[in-house]
BADOZA-287864 format. One record per residue (C-alpha): x, y, z; residue in one letter. Coordinates in pm, whole numbers. Layout:
BEGIN
<node east="X" north="Y" up="Z" residu="a"/>
...
% end
This chain:
BEGIN
<node east="-10825" north="-7156" up="-15371" residu="x"/>
<node east="-10463" north="-7173" up="-15326" residu="x"/>
<node east="-10196" north="-6935" up="-15354" residu="x"/>
<node east="-9844" north="-6899" up="-15349" residu="x"/>
<node east="-9659" north="-6772" up="-15081" residu="x"/>
<node east="-9297" north="-6725" up="-15039" residu="x"/>
<node east="-9083" north="-6813" up="-14626" residu="x"/>
<node east="-8809" north="-6764" up="-14450" residu="x"/>
<node east="-8791" north="-6949" up="-14149" residu="x"/>
<node east="-8502" north="-7125" up="-13929" residu="x"/>
<node east="-8476" north="-7475" up="-13783" residu="x"/>
<node east="-8431" north="-7557" up="-13392" residu="x"/>
<node east="-8003" north="-7537" up="-13464" residu="x"/>
<node east="-8045" north="-7189" up="-13647" residu="x"/>
<node east="-7965" north="-7251" up="-13991" residu="x"/>
<node east="-8180" north="-7018" up="-14227" residu="x"/>
<node east="-8446" north="-7183" up="-14451" residu="x"/>
<node east="-8655" north="-7032" up="-14732" residu="x"/>
<node east="-8888" north="-7120" up="-15013" residu="x"/>
<node east="-9226" north="-7138" up="-15163" residu="x"/>
<node east="-9512" north="-7325" up="-15057" residu="x"/>
<node east="-9896" north="-7331" up="-15189" residu="x"/>
<node east="-10170" north="-7297" up="-14913" residu="x"/>
<node east="-10494" north="-7145" up="-14890" residu="x"/>
<node east="-10367" north="-6915" up="-14603" residu="x"/>
<node east="-10073" north="-6763" up="-14419" residu="x"/>
<node east="-10150" north="-6967" up="-14119" residu="x"/>
<node east="-10166" north="-7281" up="-14330" residu="x"/>
<node east="-9844" north="-7200" up="-14447" residu="x"/>
<node east="-9719" north="-7141" up="-14105" residu="x"/>
<node east="-9906" north="-7514" up="-13972" residu="x"/>
<node east="-9711" north="-7694" up="-14248" residu="x"/>
<node east="-9366" north="-7478" up="-14120" residu="x"/>
<node east="-9413" north="-7612" up="-13764" residu="x"/>
<node east="-9484" north="-7984" up="-13838" residu="x"/>
<node east="-9180" north="-7989" up="-14004" residu="x"/>
<node east="-8993" north="-7895" up="-13732" residu="x"/>
<node east="-8908" north="-7485" up="-13861" residu="x"/>
<node east="-8942" north="-7166" up="-13646" residu="x"/>
<node east="-9146" north="-6907" up="-13877" residu="x"/>
<node east="-8935" north="-6535" up="-13961" residu="x"/>
<node east="-9137" north="-6440" up="-14235" residu="x"/>
<node east="-9434" north="-6541" up="-14485" residu="x"/>
<node east="-9557" north="-6307" up="-14767" residu="x"/>
<node east="-9786" north="-6348" up="-15066" residu="x"/>
<node east="-9580" north="-6419" up="-15365" residu="x"/>
<node east="-9761" north="-6174" up="-15580" residu="x"/>
<node east="-9780" north="-5881" up="-15324" residu="x"/>
<node east="-9404" north="-5951" up="-15230" residu="x"/>
<node east="-9348" north="-5788" up="-15553" residu="x"/>
<node east="-9557" north="-5493" up="-15575" residu="x"/>
<node east="-9417" north="-5145" up="-15413" residu="x"/>
<node east="-9536" north="-5055" up="-15067" residu="x"/>
<node east="-9622" north="-4659" up="-15106" residu="x"/>
<node east="-9769" north="-4662" up="-14699" residu="x"/>
<node east="-9468" north="-4443" up="-14576" residu="x"/>
<node east="-9563" north="-4166" up="-14361" residu="x"/>
<node east="-9868" north="-4361" up="-14282" residu="x"/>
<node east="-9957" north="-4313" up="-13909" residu="x"/>
<node east="-10171" north="-4540" up="-13679" residu="x"/>
<node east="-10403" north="-4322" up="-13532" residu="x"/>
<node east="-10528" north="-4390" up="-13140" residu="x"/>
<node east="-10906" north="-4482" up="-13266" residu="x"/>
<node east="-10735" north="-4751" up="-13454" residu="x"/>
<node east="-10534" north="-4895" up="-13170" residu="x"/>
<node east="-10815" north="-4879" up="-12922" residu="x"/>
<node east="-11024" north="-5079" up="-13155" residu="x"/>
<node east="-10742" north="-5307" up="-13202" residu="x"/>
<node east="-10689" north="-5364" up="-12833" residu="x"/>
<node east="-11051" north="-5479" up="-12766" residu="x"/>
<node east="-11069" north="-5657" up="-13028" residu="x"/>
<node east="-10771" north="-5832" up="-12926" residu="x"/>
<node east="-10913" north="-5891" up="-12545" residu="x"/>
<node east="-11261" north="-6006" up="-12631" residu="x"/>
<node east="-11084" north="-6285" up="-12867" residu="x"/>
<node east="-10848" north="-6349" up="-12596" residu="x"/>
<node east="-11130" north="-6403" up="-12319" residu="x"/>
<node east="-11318" north="-6613" up="-12563" residu="x"/>
<node east="-11049" north="-6893" up="-12562" residu="x"/>
<node east="-10869" north="-6816" up="-12885" residu="x"/>
<node east="-10500" north="-6830" up="-12894" residu="x"/>
<node east="-10327" north="-6481" up="-12934" residu="x"/>
<node east="-10142" north="-6650" up="-13250" residu="x"/>
<node east="-10489" north="-6707" up="-13422" residu="x"/>
<node east="-10606" north="-6340" up="-13257" residu="x"/>
<node east="-10312" north="-6187" up="-13454" residu="x"/>
<node east="-10404" north="-6352" up="-13778" residu="x"/>
<node east="-10773" north="-6209" up="-13724" residu="x"/>
<node east="-10648" north="-5845" up="-13655" residu="x"/>
<node east="-10420" north="-5880" up="-13953" residu="x"/>
<node east="-10681" north="-5955" up="-14198" residu="x"/>
<node east="-10942" north="-5698" up="-14126" residu="x"/>
<node east="-10741" north="-5411" up="-14018" residu="x"/>
<node east="-10759" north="-5165" up="-14290" residu="x"/>
<node east="-10434" north="-4882" up="-14195" residu="x"/>
<node east="-10211" north="-5035" up="-14437" residu="x"/>
<node east="-9917" north="-4915" up="-14170" residu="x"/>
<node east="-10072" north="-5099" up="-13843" residu="x"/>
<node east="-10119" north="-5415" up="-14083" residu="x"/>
<node east="-9722" north="-5395" up="-14141" residu="x"/>
<node east="-9668" north="-5349" up="-13745" residu="x"/>
<node east="-9947" north="-5635" up="-13658" residu="x"/>
<node east="-9769" north="-5894" up="-13886" residu="x"/>
<node east="-9443" north="-5823" up="-13799" residu="x"/>
<node east="-9600" north="-5845" up="-13379" residu="x"/>
<node east="-9726" north="-6182" up="-13527" residu="x"/>
<node east="-9406" north="-6337" up="-13646" residu="x"/>
<node east="-9253" north="-6254" up="-13364" residu="x"/>
<node east="-9529" north="-6427" up="-13139" residu="x"/>
<node east="-9510" north="-6681" up="-13396" residu="x"/>
<node east="-9094" north="-6748" up="-13330" residu="x"/>
<node east="-9163" north="-6811" up="-12979" residu="x"/>
<node east="-9160" north="-6451" up="-12818" residu="x"/>
<node east="-9435" north="-6350" up="-12567" residu="x"/>
<node east="-9694" north="-6086" up="-12686" residu="x"/>
<node east="-9560" north="-5820" up="-12455" residu="x"/>
<node east="-9184" north="-5854" up="-12588" residu="x"/>
<node east="-9322" north="-5828" up="-12950" residu="x"/>
<node east="-9524" north="-5528" up="-12872" residu="x"/>
<node east="-9186" north="-5366" up="-12693" residu="x"/>
<node east="-9006" north="-5417" up="-12991" residu="x"/>
<node east="-9270" north="-5120" up="-13195" residu="x"/>
<node east="-9210" north="-4859" up="-12883" residu="x"/>
<node east="-9380" north="-4594" up="-13172" residu="x"/>
<node east="-9694" north="-4757" up="-13168" residu="x"/>
<node east="-9723" north="-4924" up="-12850" residu="x"/>
<node east="-9647" north="-4725" up="-12513" residu="x"/>
<node east="-9436" north="-4828" up="-12262" residu="x"/>
<node east="-9784" north="-4838" up="-12095" residu="x"/>
<node east="-9961" north="-5066" up="-12282" residu="x"/>
<node east="-9604" north="-5331" up="-12292" residu="x"/>
<node east="-9619" north="-5301" up="-11922" residu="x"/>
<node east="-9957" north="-5379" up="-11827" residu="x"/>
<node east="-9966" north="-5646" up="-12126" residu="x"/>
<node east="-9679" north="-5771" up="-11987" residu="x"/>
<node east="-9843" north="-5789" up="-11623" residu="x"/>
<node east="-10135" north="-5914" up="-11754" residu="x"/>
<node east="-9960" north="-6203" up="-11922" residu="x"/>
<node east="-9752" north="-6284" up="-11618" residu="x"/>
<node east="-10078" north="-6257" up="-11405" residu="x"/>
<node east="-10274" north="-6538" up="-11631" residu="x"/>
<node east="-10535" north="-6211" up="-11675" residu="x"/>
<node east="-10422" north="-6076" up="-12031" residu="x"/>
<node east="-10808" north="-6004" up="-12144" residu="x"/>
<node east="-10872" north="-5783" up="-11880" residu="x"/>
<node east="-10506" north="-5638" up="-11901" residu="x"/>
<node east="-10602" north="-5547" up="-12270" residu="x"/>
<node east="-10969" north="-5400" up="-12123" residu="x"/>
<node east="-10773" north="-5176" up="-11890" residu="x"/>
<node east="-10533" north="-5089" up="-12193" residu="x"/>
<node east="-10815" north="-5001" up="-12424" residu="x"/>
<node east="-11020" north="-4766" up="-12128" residu="x"/>
<node east="-10671" north="-4589" up="-12094" residu="x"/>
<node east="-10614" north="-4492" up="-12428" residu="x"/>
<node east="-10999" north="-4377" up="-12446" residu="x"/>
<node east="-10973" north="-4145" up="-12158" residu="x"/>
<node east="-10638" north="-3991" up="-12309" residu="x"/>
<node east="-10781" north="-3943" up="-12654" residu="x"/>
<node east="-11103" north="-3792" up="-12451" residu="x"/>
<node east="-10861" north="-3537" up="-12333" residu="x"/>
<node east="-10678" north="-3468" up="-12638" residu="x"/>
<node east="-11000" north="-3401" up="-12782" residu="x"/>
<node east="-11116" north="-3161" up="-12503" residu="x"/>
<node east="-10804" north="-2985" up="-12506" residu="x"/>
<node east="-10821" north="-2955" up="-12940" residu="x"/>
<node east="-11158" north="-2806" up="-12892" residu="x"/>
<node east="-11045" north="-2574" up="-12654" residu="x"/>
<node east="-10766" north="-2473" up="-12923" residu="x"/>
<node east="-10997" north="-2441" up="-13191" residu="x"/>
<node east="-11151" north="-2098" up="-13165" residu="x"/>
<node east="-10818" north="-1904" up="-13080" residu="x"/>
<node east="-10631" north="-2082" up="-13371" residu="x"/>
<node east="-10879" north="-1978" up="-13637" residu="x"/>
<node east="-10923" north="-1614" up="-13453" residu="x"/>
<node east="-10539" north="-1563" up="-13469" residu="x"/>
<node east="-10527" north="-1685" up="-13846" residu="x"/>
<node east="-10828" north="-1476" up="-13922" residu="x"/>
<node east="-10647" north="-1153" up="-13742" residu="x"/>
<node east="-10318" north="-1225" up="-13898" residu="x"/>
<node east="-10478" north="-1232" up="-14259" residu="x"/>
<node east="-10614" north="-930" up="-14176" residu="x"/>
<node east="-10331" north="-745" up="-14105" residu="x"/>
<node east="-10131" north="-893" up="-14386" residu="x"/>
<node east="-10379" north="-721" up="-14616" residu="x"/>
<node east="-10425" north="-425" up="-14429" residu="x"/>
<node east="-10082" north="-315" up="-14431" residu="x"/>
<node east="-10001" north="-485" up="-14791" residu="x"/>
<node east="-10276" north="-304" up="-14990" residu="x"/>
<node east="-10427" north="-51" up="-14790" residu="x"/>
<node east="-10126" north="137" up="-14623" residu="x"/>
<node east="-9966" north="205" up="-14934" residu="x"/>
<node east="-10224" north="373" up="-15099" residu="x"/>
<node east="-10249" north="575" up="-14750" residu="x"/>
<node east="-9865" north="665" up="-14770" residu="x"/>
<node east="-9889" north="741" up="-15150" residu="x"/>
<node east="-10086" north="1019" up="-14972" residu="x"/>
<node east="-9898" north="1096" up="-14732" residu="x"/>
<node east="-9591" north="1180" up="-14997" residu="x"/>
<node east="-9802" north="1460" up="-15146" residu="x"/>
<node east="-9885" north="1643" up="-14832" residu="x"/>
<node east="-9526" north="1668" up="-14716" residu="x"/>
<node east="-9412" north="1747" up="-14364" residu="x"/>
<node east="-9324" north="1545" up="-14070" residu="x"/>
<node east="-9553" north="1206" up="-13995" residu="x"/>
<node east="-9652" north="1100" up="-13672" residu="x"/>
<node east="-9422" north="822" up="-13476" residu="x"/>
<node east="-9706" north="501" up="-13535" residu="x"/>
<node east="-9789" north="635" up="-13881" residu="x"/>
<node east="-9363" north="602" up="-13939" residu="x"/>
<node east="-9367" north="236" up="-13790" residu="x"/>
<node east="-9679" north="151" up="-13976" residu="x"/>
<node east="-9602" north="272" up="-14350" residu="x"/>
<node east="-9227" north="77" up="-14225" residu="x"/>
<node east="-9394" north="-247" up="-14185" residu="x"/>
<node east="-9570" north="-188" up="-14479" residu="x"/>
<node east="-9272" north="-165" up="-14711" residu="x"/>
<node east="-9136" north="-443" up="-14553" residu="x"/>
<node east="-9412" north="-706" up="-14583" residu="x"/>
<node east="-9448" north="-563" up="-14958" residu="x"/>
<node east="-9055" north="-611" up="-14974" residu="x"/>
<node east="-8955" north="-881" up="-14781" residu="x"/>
<node east="-9307" north="-1087" up="-14788" residu="x"/>
<node east="-9103" north="-1389" up="-14818" residu="x"/>
<node east="-8908" north="-1395" up="-14548" residu="x"/>
<node east="-9241" north="-1447" up="-14339" residu="x"/>
<node east="-9267" north="-1872" up="-14416" residu="x"/>
<node east="-8860" north="-1869" up="-14379" residu="x"/>
<node east="-8880" north="-1672" up="-14013" residu="x"/>
<node east="-9199" north="-1890" up="-13881" residu="x"/>
<node east="-8983" north="-2242" up="-14024" residu="x"/>
<node east="-8682" north="-2116" up="-13879" residu="x"/>
<node east="-8904" north="-2022" up="-13541" residu="x"/>
<node east="-9080" north="-2340" up="-13520" residu="x"/>
<node east="-8749" north="-2556" up="-13533" residu="x"/>
<node east="-8585" north="-2376" up="-13306" residu="x"/>
<node east="-8851" north="-2416" up="-13041" residu="x"/>
<node east="-8863" north="-2782" up="-13141" residu="x"/>
<node east="-8477" north="-2832" up="-13092" residu="x"/>
<node east="-8505" north="-2612" up="-12743" residu="x"/>
<node east="-8786" north="-2780" up="-12649" residu="x"/>
<node east="-8573" north="-3130" up="-12731" residu="x"/>
<node east="-8351" north="-3117" up="-12481" residu="x"/>
<node east="-8390" north="-3153" up="-12073" residu="x"/>
<node east="-8324" north="-2779" up="-11971" residu="x"/>
<node east="-8564" north="-2681" up="-12269" residu="x"/>
<node east="-8879" north="-2908" up="-12171" residu="x"/>
<node east="-8826" north="-2857" up="-11818" residu="x"/>
<node east="-8850" north="-2468" up="-11880" residu="x"/>
<node east="-9121" north="-2518" up="-12114" residu="x"/>
<node east="-9368" north="-2727" up="-11891" residu="x"/>
<node east="-9293" north="-2477" up="-11589" residu="x"/>
<node east="-9428" north="-2176" up="-11833" residu="x"/>
<node east="-9727" north="-2361" up="-11917" residu="x"/>
<node east="-9797" north="-2384" up="-11560" residu="x"/>
<node east="-9799" north="-2044" up="-11512" residu="x"/>
<node east="-9974" north="-1891" up="-11822" residu="x"/>
<node east="-10280" north="-1666" up="-11753" residu="x"/>
<node east="-10644" north="-1712" up="-11840" residu="x"/>
<node east="-10660" north="-2016" up="-11597" residu="x"/>
<node east="-10443" north="-2214" up="-11920" residu="x"/>
<node east="-10184" north="-2267" up="-11663" residu="x"/>
<node east="-10467" north="-2448" up="-11455" residu="x"/>
<node east="-10598" north="-2671" up="-11721" residu="x"/>
<node east="-10233" north="-2800" up="-11770" residu="x"/>
<node east="-10204" north="-2891" up="-11425" residu="x"/>
<node east="-10555" north="-3042" up="-11395" residu="x"/>
<node east="-10487" north="-3274" up="-11781" residu="x"/>
<node east="-10128" north="-3372" up="-11600" residu="x"/>
<node east="-10290" north="-3468" up="-11251" residu="x"/>
<node east="-10559" north="-3658" up="-11458" residu="x"/>
<node east="-10327" north="-3806" up="-11662" residu="x"/>
<node east="-10112" north="-3908" up="-11398" residu="x"/>
<node east="-10336" north="-4058" up="-11192" residu="x"/>
<node east="-10556" north="-4262" up="-11429" residu="x"/>
<node east="-10205" north="-4412" up="-11576" residu="x"/>
<node east="-10109" north="-4476" up="-11239" residu="x"/>
<node east="-10480" north="-4655" up="-11128" residu="x"/>
<node east="-10426" north="-4844" up="-11451" residu="x"/>
<node east="-10052" north="-4968" up="-11387" residu="x"/>
<node east="-10138" north="-5108" up="-11033" residu="x"/>
<node east="-10466" north="-5238" up="-11086" residu="x"/>
<node east="-10339" north="-5458" up="-11379" residu="x"/>
<node east="-10026" north="-5547" up="-11119" residu="x"/>
<node east="-9720" north="-5391" up="-11270" residu="x"/>
<node east="-9487" north="-5394" up="-10968" residu="x"/>
<node east="-9504" north="-5026" up="-10781" residu="x"/>
<node east="-9145" north="-4901" up="-10878" residu="x"/>
<node east="-9231" north="-4973" up="-11256" residu="x"/>
<node east="-9551" north="-4843" up="-11219" residu="x"/>
<node east="-9417" north="-4495" up="-11057" residu="x"/>
<node east="-9121" north="-4456" up="-11329" residu="x"/>
<node east="-9388" north="-4533" up="-11645" residu="x"/>
<node east="-9655" north="-4303" up="-11471" residu="x"/>
<node east="-9341" north="-4018" up="-11472" residu="x"/>
<node east="-9239" north="-4074" up="-11799" residu="x"/>
<node east="-9596" north="-4079" up="-11951" residu="x"/>
<node east="-9765" north="-3793" up="-11788" residu="x"/>
<node east="-9659" north="-3572" up="-12044" residu="x"/>
<node east="-9508" north="-3313" up="-11780" residu="x"/>
<node east="-9152" north="-3265" up="-11706" residu="x"/>
<node east="-9243" north="-3123" up="-11359" residu="x"/>
<node east="-9448" north="-3429" up="-11271" residu="x"/>
<node east="-9177" north="-3677" up="-11387" residu="x"/>
<node east="-8889" north="-3511" up="-11174" residu="x"/>
<node east="-9186" north="-3577" up="-10876" residu="x"/>
<node east="-9210" north="-3921" up="-10950" residu="x"/>
<node east="-8816" north="-4001" up="-10904" residu="x"/>
<node east="-8829" north="-3808" up="-10577" residu="x"/>
<node east="-9139" north="-4028" up="-10497" residu="x"/>
<node east="-8948" north="-4358" up="-10606" residu="x"/>
<node east="-8664" north="-4270" up="-10361" residu="x"/>
<node east="-8868" north="-4269" up="-10088" residu="x"/>
<node east="-9031" north="-4571" up="-10131" residu="x"/>
<node east="-8688" north="-4746" up="-10233" residu="x"/>
<node east="-8616" north="-4599" up="-9826" residu="x"/>
<node east="-8915" north="-4778" up="-9702" residu="x"/>
<node east="-9190" north="-4443" up="-9699" residu="x"/>
<node east="-9511" north="-4382" up="-9866" residu="x"/>
<node east="-9549" north="-4232" up="-10212" residu="x"/>
<node east="-9809" north="-3964" up="-10071" residu="x"/>
<node east="-9544" north="-3830" up="-9814" residu="x"/>
<node east="-9291" north="-3621" up="-10088" residu="x"/>
<node east="-9627" north="-3518" up="-10314" residu="x"/>
<node east="-9718" north="-3263" up="-9999" residu="x"/>
<node east="-9370" north="-3075" up="-10086" residu="x"/>
<node east="-9446" north="-3049" up="-10470" residu="x"/>
<node east="-9626" north="-2773" up="-10620" residu="x"/>
<node east="-9775" north="-2970" up="-10881" residu="x"/>
<node east="-9970" north="-3180" up="-10653" residu="x"/>
<node east="-10268" north="-3008" up="-10486" residu="x"/>
<node east="-10320" north="-3140" up="-10096" residu="x"/>
<node east="-10608" north="-3299" up="-10195" residu="x"/>
<node east="-10413" north="-3574" up="-10426" residu="x"/>
<node east="-10145" north="-3650" up="-10131" residu="x"/>
<node east="-10426" north="-3697" up="-9850" residu="x"/>
<node east="-10675" north="-3933" up="-10077" residu="x"/>
<node east="-10326" north="-4120" up="-10151" residu="x"/>
<node east="-10235" north="-4117" up="-9819" residu="x"/>
<node east="-10591" north="-4278" up="-9729" residu="x"/>
<node east="-10547" north="-4492" up="-10011" residu="x"/>
<node east="-10191" north="-4656" up="-9876" residu="x"/>
<node east="-10373" north="-4724" up="-9518" residu="x"/>
<node east="-10651" north="-4874" up="-9655" residu="x"/>
<node east="-10480" north="-5071" up="-9946" residu="x"/>
<node east="-10716" north="-4937" up="-10181" residu="x"/>
<node east="-10467" north="-4661" up="-10405" residu="x"/>
<node east="-10588" north="-4770" up="-10705" residu="x"/>
<node east="-10940" north="-4684" up="-10621" residu="x"/>
<node east="-10849" north="-4390" up="-10470" residu="x"/>
<node east="-10597" north="-4320" up="-10790" residu="x"/>
<node east="-10948" north="-4407" up="-10998" residu="x"/>
<node east="-11148" north="-4121" up="-10815" residu="x"/>
<node east="-10908" north="-3847" up="-10825" residu="x"/>
<node east="-10847" north="-3912" up="-11178" residu="x"/>
<node east="-11236" north="-3888" up="-11234" residu="x"/>
<node east="-11221" north="-3554" up="-11038" residu="x"/>
<node east="-10954" north="-3393" up="-11255" residu="x"/>
<node east="-11097" north="-3521" up="-11594" residu="x"/>
<node east="-11433" north="-3298" up="-11485" residu="x"/>
<node east="-11235" north="-3054" up="-11402" residu="x"/>
<node east="-11058" north="-3007" up="-11730" residu="x"/>
<node east="-11393" north="-3054" up="-11923" residu="x"/>
<node east="-11543" north="-2737" up="-11709" residu="x"/>
<node east="-11248" north="-2572" up="-11717" residu="x"/>
<node east="-11188" north="-2579" up="-12123" residu="x"/>
<node east="-11566" north="-2448" up="-12150" residu="x"/>
<node east="-11454" north="-2151" up="-11904" residu="x"/>
<node east="-11165" north="-2134" up="-12107" residu="x"/>
<node east="-11391" north="-2101" up="-12442" residu="x"/>
<node east="-11561" north="-1756" up="-12292" residu="x"/>
<node east="-11269" north="-1613" up="-12138" residu="x"/>
<node east="-11104" north="-1610" up="-12472" residu="x"/>
<node east="-11395" north="-1533" up="-12678" residu="x"/>
<node east="-11362" north="-1114" up="-12555" residu="x"/>
<node east="-11009" north="-1119" up="-12521" residu="x"/>
<node east="-10977" north="-1240" up="-12884" residu="x"/>
<node east="-11206" north="-943" up="-12997" residu="x"/>
<node east="-11024" north="-670" up="-12788" residu="x"/>
<node east="-10699" north="-810" up="-12978" residu="x"/>
<node east="-10833" north="-805" up="-13312" residu="x"/>
<node east="-11007" north="-470" up="-13255" residu="x"/>
<node east="-10696" north="-314" up="-13082" residu="x"/>
<node east="-10505" north="-459" up="-13406" residu="x"/>
<node east="-10721" north="-326" up="-13687" residu="x"/>
<node east="-10754" north="12" up="-13439" residu="x"/>
<node east="-10360" north="81" up="-13439" residu="x"/>
<node east="-10365" north="42" up="-13821" residu="x"/>
<node east="-10638" north="294" up="-13867" residu="x"/>
<node east="-10554" north="528" up="-13609" residu="x"/>
<node east="-10196" north="541" up="-13774" residu="x"/>
<node east="-10299" north="672" up="-14104" residu="x"/>
<node east="-10606" north="886" up="-13995" residu="x"/>
<node east="-10337" north="1092" up="-13752" residu="x"/>
<node east="-10187" north="1260" up="-14053" residu="x"/>
<node east="-10523" north="1349" up="-14206" residu="x"/>
<node east="-10632" north="1513" up="-13879" residu="x"/>
<node east="-10313" north="1712" up="-13890" residu="x"/>
<node east="-10322" north="1814" up="-14233" residu="x"/>
<node east="-10716" north="1958" up="-14149" residu="x"/>
<node east="-10581" north="2148" up="-13811" residu="x"/>
<node east="-10370" north="2321" up="-14044" residu="x"/>
<node east="-10607" north="2431" up="-14318" residu="x"/>
<node east="-10861" north="2553" up="-14032" residu="x"/>
% end
């Protein structure tokens, strides 16, 4: 069954052309246009082109990107052309935002761009790592293998994110409940005691005055809390978006207590070594791989370290030597990397380092949960205890006066 499609194209001289074509699919329209010597710019279903697009705000999930990458690798390895594979992906992808992006990528490829250049036009979806490994696969004639490595890398990164999120669920729930309990106590319980204290007269203890003042503020200016929270979040994001703020925040995270800083360090090292290994294995030029690795490690301290490594490599030095003087990189990393450079097996050494630190992250996350549990219990107990004691101190004072 044929449908009517509207198209935009241009000829070899660059003159634009547009019109309508009846065909069974977009692929048939593209074939007709190419047979006429036209370069396809856009093809859309005439009926659907009139519909309102309400998919704004939608995001491409990491899982969708990983599945797409594996499917593309499978189709390319089976001998299917990239253009046809993109048509298939475009037809079967359910995420509307992702369909739009794949459509634009397919149009660019149809117009003669390499796949890597087409992907590079969508930096929010396809990272520099994704583009660099795809380009290396195209150059070396191993695009399917490069895409498989990209998918593996995406899965490893998603696994790390899930581990960190799972560690943060418990503290987040406890802190939310603690905040709710504090608000209820201060808003509803404290005013009852405050009314009783007025009947008693006399001077209240200092901590009782503080608690009553906090209650009066919460009752009279409760509407300021969301404003203060929003202003705090906005200011923090603005500060962290600056180079100075990002460096200060990343350095601060490495010094957090309860082994949180150690987990941040291990996550950064695991991501750095896994990314570097994937890029080297894919055949990305060394200097470009170092630059991409630094910028995708998620830590400004690691990014600065890669600047020193790039300078060393440009001067004919090794990668391992500069890392020995940087605190975030343990001596094991520099020694193993040095051995990898000497033996020509740097990608394998980096992969082993990544495996080691990913296992370390998993163990550290489990230990963090067991450490935070008693800390959270003590915190909530201290908070509630402070309110209770501040309310009962005046009663004890009255009791002593009666005696």
